[in-house]
C-alpha positions in Angstrom: -16.2 -13.6 5.1 -13.0 -15.6 4.4 -11.2 -13.6 7.1 -13.3 -15.0 9.8 -13.2 -18.6 8.5 -9.4 -18.6 8.2 -9.0 -16.8 11.6 -10.8 -19.7 13.1 -8.6 -22.2 11.1 -5.5 -20.3 12.2 -6.6 -20.7 15.9 -6.6 -24.4 15.2 -3.1 -24.2 13.8 -4.2 -25.0 10.2 -1.2 -24.6 7.9 -1.2 -21.4 5.9 -4.3 -19.9 7.4 -2.3 -17.1 9.1 -1.6 -15.4 5.8 -5.2 -14.1 5.8 -4.1 -11.7 8.6 -2.0 -9.7 6.2 -3.6 -6.7 4.4 -1.4 -7.1 1.4 -2.5 -10.7 0.8 -6.2 -10.0 1.2 -5.9 -6.9 -1.0 -4.1 -8.9 -3.7 -6.9 -11.5 -3.6 -9.6 -8.8 -3.7 -7.9 -7.4 -6.9 -7.7 -10.9 -8.4 -11.3 -11.7 -7.5 -12.7 -8.4 -9.0 -10.7 -8.9 -12.2 -12.1 -12.4 -12.4 -15.7 -11.3 -11.9 -15.3 -8.5 -14.4 -13.7 -10.6 -17.1 -15.5 -13.9 -16.5 -19.1 -12.7 -15.8 -18.9 -9.4 -17.7 -19.6 -11.2 -21.0 -22.6 -12.9 -19.6 -24.0 -9.6 -18.3 -23.4 -8.0 -21.7 -25.2 -10.8 -23.6 -28.1 -10.5 -21.1 -28.3 -6.7 -21.7 -28.3 -7.3 -25.4 -31.1 -9.8 -25.0 -33.1 -7.1 -23.2 -32.2 -4.6 -26.0 -30.6 -2.3 -23.5 -28.8 -0.3 -26.1 -27.4 3.3 -26.1 -29.3 5.9 -28.1 -26.7 8.2 -29.6 -27.3 11.8 -30.7 -25.5 12.9 -33.9 -23.0 15.5 -32.7 -20.8 15.2 -35.7 -18.1 13.3 -33.9 -16.0 10.7 -35.8 -17.2 7.1 -35.2 -20.1 8.2 -33.0 -23.0 6.6 -34.9 -21.1 3.3 -34.9 -21.8 3.1 -31.1 -25.6 3.1 -31.7 -27.2 0.2 -29.9 -24.1 -0.7 -27.8 -25.4 -2.1 -24.4 -25.4 0.4 -21.6 -25.8 -0.2 -17.8 -22.5 -1.9 -17.8 -21.8 -0.3 -14.5 -23.5 -3.4 -13.0 -20.3 -5.2 -13.9 -18.2 -2.7 -11.9 -20.6 -2.7 -8.9 -20.7 -6.4 -8.6 -16.9 -6.6 -9.0 -16.5 -4.2 -6.1 -19.1 -5.4 -3.7 -18.5 -9.2 -3.9 -14.7 -9.2 -3.4 -15.1 -6.7 -0.5 -17.6 -9.0 1.2 -15.3 -12.0 0.7 -12.0 -10.5 1.8 -12.6 -7.6 4.2 -13.4 -7.5 7.9 -17.1 -7.0 7.8 -17.3 -5.5 11.3 -15.2 -2.5 10.1 -17.1 0.8 10.0 -15.1 2.1 7.1 -16.1 -1.0 5.0 -19.8 -0.5 5.6 -19.5 3.2 4.8 -18.0 2.4 1.4 -20.5 -0.4 0.7 -23.4 1.8 1.5 -22.0 4.6 -0.7 -21.4 2.2 -3.5 -24.9 0.7 -3.5 -26.6 4.1 -2.9 -25.0 5.9 -5.8 -25.2 2.8 -8.0 -29.0 2.8 -7.4 -29.3 6.4 -8.4 -27.4 5.8 -11.6 -29.3 2.6 -12.3 -32.6 4.4 -11.9 -31.4 7.0 -14.4 -30.3 4.4 -16.9 -33.5 2.4 -16.4 -35.7 5.5 -17.2 -33.6 6.2 -20.3 -33.6 2.7 -21.7 -36.9 1.1 -20.6 -39.1 4.2 -20.3 -37.6 5.7 -23.5 -37.1 9.0 -21.8 -33.8 10.5 -22.9 -33.7 12.9 -20.0 -33.5 10.1 -17.5 -33.9 10.7 -13.8 -34.7 14.4 -13.2 -31.7 16.4 -12.1 -33.3 17.4 -8.8 -33.7 13.8 -7.8 -30.1 13.0 -8.6 -29.1 16.0 -6.4 -31.3 14.8 -3.6 -29.7 11.3 -3.8 -26.2 12.8 -3.8 -27.1 15.1 -0.9 -28.5 12.1 1.0 -25.4 10.0 0.8 -23.4 13.1 1.6 -25.3 13.6 4.8 -25.0 9.9 5.7 -21.2 9.8 5.0 -20.6 13.1 6.8 -22.5 12.0 9.8 -20.8 8.7 10.1 -17.3 10.2 9.6 -17.9 12.9 12.1 -19.9 11.3 14.9 -19.1 7.5 14.8 -16.9 6.7 17.8 -15.0 4.0 16.0 -13.6 6.5 13.5 -10.6 8.2 15.1 -7.4 9.9 14.1 -4.1 10.4 15.8 -1.2 12.9 15.2 2.2 13.6 16.6 2.7 16.1 19.4 5.2 18.9 18.9 6.8 21.2 21.5 7.0 25.0 21.1 10.2 24.6 19.1 8.5 22.3 16.6 10.3 19.2 17.8 8.4 15.9 18.0 7.7 14.8 21.6 8.6 11.2 22.4 7.7 9.0 25.3 9.6 6.2 27.1 8.2 2.7 26.7 9.1 -0.2 29.0 9.1 -3.7 27.4 8.0 -6.9 29.1 11.7 -7.8 29.7 12.3 -4.6 31.5 14.2 -2.8 28.7 13.3 0.7 27.8 13.0 2.5 24.5 11.6 5.8 23.1 8.9 6.2 20.6 6.9 9.1 19.0 4.0 10.3 21.1 0.7 10.0 19.3 -2.5 11.6 20.6 -6.1 11.4 19.4 -7.0 14.5 17.4 -10.2 16.3 16.4 -12.1 14.5 13.6 -12.7 17.8 12.0 -9.0 17.9 10.9 -7.8 16.9 7.5 -4.7 16.7 5.3 -3.8 19.8 3.3 -0.8 19.9 0.9 2.1 22.3 0.9 1.5 23.5 4.5 3.6 22.9 7.6 2.4 19.9 9.6 0.1 19.2 6.7 -3.2 19.8 8.6 -6.3 21.9 8.2 -9.1 22.0 10.8 -12.6 22.8 9.5 -13.2 24.3 13.0 -11.0 27.2 12.0 -13.7 28.4 9.6 -15.9 29.2 12.6 -13.4 30.1 15.4 -13.7 33.8 14.6 -17.4 33.6 15.6 -16.8 32.3 19.1 -17.0 29.0 20.9 -20.8 28.6 20.6 -20.7 28.9 16.8 -17.6 26.8 16.5 -19.5 23.9 18.1 -21.4 23.7 14.9 -18.3 22.5 13.0 -20.1 19.3 12.2 -22.6 21.2 10.0 -19.8 22.8 8.0 -18.1 19.4 7.7 -21.3 17.7 6.4 -21.8 20.6 3.9 -18.3 20.1 2.6 -18.9 16.3 2.3 -22.1 17.0 0.2 -20.3 19.4 -2.1 -17.3 17.0 -2.6 -19.4 13.9 -3.2 -21.7 15.8 -5.7 -18.8 17.4 -7.6 -16.7 14.3 -8.0 -19.7 12.1 -8.8 -20.8 14.5 -11.6 -17.1 14.9 -12.7 -16.9 11.2 -13.3 -20.2 11.3 -15.1 -18.9 14.1 -17.4 -15.7 12.1 -18.1 -17.6 9.0 -19.2 -17.8 10.0 -22.9 -15.1 8.0 -24.6 -14.4 4.3 -24.5 -12.2 3.5 -21.5 -11.8 7.1 -20.3 -13.7 7.1 -17.1 -12.7 3.5 -16.1 -9.0 4.1 -16.7 -8.8 7.4 -15.0 -10.8 6.1 -12.0 -8.4 3.1 -11.7 -5.4 5.4 -11.6 -7.0 7.7 -8.9 -8.0 4.6 -7.0 -4.5 3.3 -7.0 -3.3 6.6 -5.5 -6.0 6.4 -2.8 -5.1 2.8 -2.0 -1.5 3.9 -1.4 -2.7 6.8 0.8 -4.9 4.5 2.8 -2.1 2.0 3.4 0.3 4.7 4.5 -2.2 6.4 6.8 -3.2 3.1 8.4 0.4 2.0 9.2 1.8 3.8 12.2 5.4 3.3 11.0 4.8 4.9 7.6 2.7 7.6 9.2 5.5 8.4 11.6 8.1 8.5 8.8 6.0 10.7 6.5 4.7 12.8 9.4 1.1 12.3 8.4 -2.0 11.6 10.4 -2.4 8.0 11.7 -5.9 6.6 11.1 -6.5 3.4 13.1 -8.6 0.6 11.6 -8.5 2.2 8.1 -6.3 -0.6 6.7 -9.4 -2.5 5.5 -10.1 0.4 3.1 -7.0 -0.8 1.1 -8.9 -4.1 0.4 -12.0 -2.2 -0.8 -9.9 0.0 -3.0 -8.1 -3.0 -4.4 -11.5 -4.4 -5.4 -12.4 -1.0 -6.9 -9.2 -0.8 -9.0 -9.6 -4.4 -10.1 -13.2 -3.7 -11.1 -12.3 -0.6 -13.2 -9.4 -2.4 -14.9 -11.4 -5.5 -15.5 -14.2 -3.4 -17.0 -11.7 -2.2 -19.6 -11.7 -5.7 -21.0 -15.0 -4.9 -22.5 -15.1 -1.1 -22.4 -11.8 -0.3 -24.2 -12.0 0.9 -27.8 -14.2 -0.3 -29.5 -16.4 -0.7 -26.5 -18.7 -3.7 -26.2 -20.6 -2.1 -23.3 -20.9 1.4 -21.7 -20.9 1.8 -18.0 -23.8 4.3 -18.1 -24.7 6.4 -15.1 -25.0 3.1 -13.1 -21.2 3.1 -13.1 -20.1 6.7 -13.6 -22.1 8.2 -10.7 -21.0 5.4 -8.4 -17.2 5.5 -9.1 -17.1 9.2 -8.7 -18.9 9.0 -5.4 -16.8 6.1 -4.2 -13.6 8.1 -4.9 -15.0 11.1 -3.0 -16.2 9.2 0.1 -13.0 7.2 0.2 -10.8 10.4 0.1 -12.9 11.9 2.9 -12.5 8.7 5.0 -8.7 8.9 4.8 -8.6 12.7 5.1 -7.3 13.3 1.7 -10.3 15.2 0.2 -8.3 18.4 -0.3 -6.0 16.5 -2.7 -8.9 15.5 -4.9 -8.3 18.4 -7.4 -4.8 16.9 -7.9 -5.3 13.2 -8.3 -8.8 13.7 -9.8 -7.6 16.5 -12.0 -9.1 14.9 -15.1 -12.5 14.9 -13.6 -12.0 18.5 -12.5 -11.0 19.8 -15.9 -13.8 18.0 -17.6 -16.3 19.6 -15.1 -14.7 23.0 -15.5 -14.8 22.8 -19.3 -18.5 22.4 -19.3 -19.1 25.1 -16.8 -16.8 27.6 -18.7 -18.4 26.7 -22.0 -22.0 27.2 -20.8 -21.1 30.3 -18.7 -19.2 32.0 -21.5 -21.8 31.2 -24.1 -24.6 32.7 -22.0 -22.4 35.8 -21.1 -21.5 36.5 -24.8 -25.1 35.9 -25.9 -26.4 38.3 -23.3 -23.8 40.9 -24.1 -23.6 40.8 -27.9 -26.7 38.8 -28.9 -24.5 35.9 -30.3 -23.2 33.1 -28.1 -19.6 32.2 -28.4 -17.7 29.2 -27.3 -14.3 28.6 -25.7 -14.0 25.0 -26.9 -15.1 23.4 -30.1 -17.3 21.2 -27.8 -17.6 20.3 -24.2 -16.7 18.3 -22.2 -13.0 18.7 -23.0 -12.5 15.2 -24.6 -15.0 16.1 -27.3 -13.0 19.3 -28.1 -10.1 17.1 -29.1 -12.3 14.8 -31.1 -13.5 17.8 -33.0 -9.8 18.7 -33.7 -9.4 15.3 -35.4 -7.7 13.2 -32.7 -8.8 9.6 -32.6 -10.6 8.7 -29.3 -8.1 6.0 -28.4 -5.3 8.5 -28.5 -7.3 11.0 -26.5 -8.0 8.3 -23.8 -4.3 7.2 -23.7 -3.2 10.8 -23.2 -5.7 11.5 -20.5 -4.5 8.3 -18.7 -0.9 9.5 -18.9 -2.0 12.9 -17.4 -3.9 11.0 -14.7 -0.8 9.0 -13.8 1.3 12.2 -13.6 -1.3 13.8 -11.3 -1.5 10.7 -9.1 2.3 10.8 -8.7 2.2 14.5 -7.8 -0.5 13.9 -5.2 1.6 11.2 -3.5 4.7 13.5 -3.6 2.8 16.2 -1.7 3.0 14.0 1.4 6.6 15.2 1.8 6.2 18.7 0.4 5.4 21.2 3.1 
């Protein structure tokens, strides 16, 4: 919104209006605005939730300090969602396809989580929204996101051209004054390609999964891509939901992953950095940096109230949304195969539950007595059972998240 206003003022030579053309400035303002919304209006939202008696019902699992959280307002994800959507509408270019993709994903997944929380709190049904309906909702946004990313003509990618010897091909450019120079030749590439770490040229084409079956079958690459999108969105969304079990854990780890994604988006949208790092250039994706700036600001601002001891919980309204946002964003900038690295905390939390349940069922079927790998799953509860204070667990998970984010960024040059 502000971009269009100040673009008009800039055309009228209004002093200082030109600064709104810079992605870095608008991203900084999006971060500031999201922090302001989270911190200034978060308290009001919490008081309103308390007035409605929107409190968390806590089961006694024998964890230290657990029962003290009884009655803490939930549905605090509304703070996060508002701190993402409002700054994005204010500071981003609203005609950008990537921005609308992210806004649709945010609202869609937030609505699923809100419905789940509403049923738990107001309908007094601890099970919340039935799992099958959650899956339907996640599959729905997966289909929408996959279709937009694959078929929308405004979403394109470019990559360098190499000769048979592996040398980058350049082309001669003639300037307006008649001088000549050489620059790297970039050509538009198949949208089915993505970034893969530790591999030469750093590219993987989903089409390769069907090439063996012939040209006719390979033309169905779009279907494979949409299935991959559905799986990734569902997995990361549920991973964030699993991680949301300690004060500040999901918000902090999401902010760290979001910062890594913002760096990826900035590098991929800048042809100079893309050329230097030898990665795909994604035109018009620079607006995603603004969205992710709002996302990071919202997650950090939420910690103002959600850090130990929490005054509010994000609930499924927040956790399902932030996981889905990370997944769709990574898909948009072709970094989805790096998710297991920079979202390693989500992955481990998910795997700990799967391993715990699977091993328990296996041992019970085999010996008649179910055994457990961990003291409790998800993994953060295992460490609680071992006597670690939750603030220490959260801090250590944050540190691990930072390490994983750094490793994921380093992979851009490891091949």
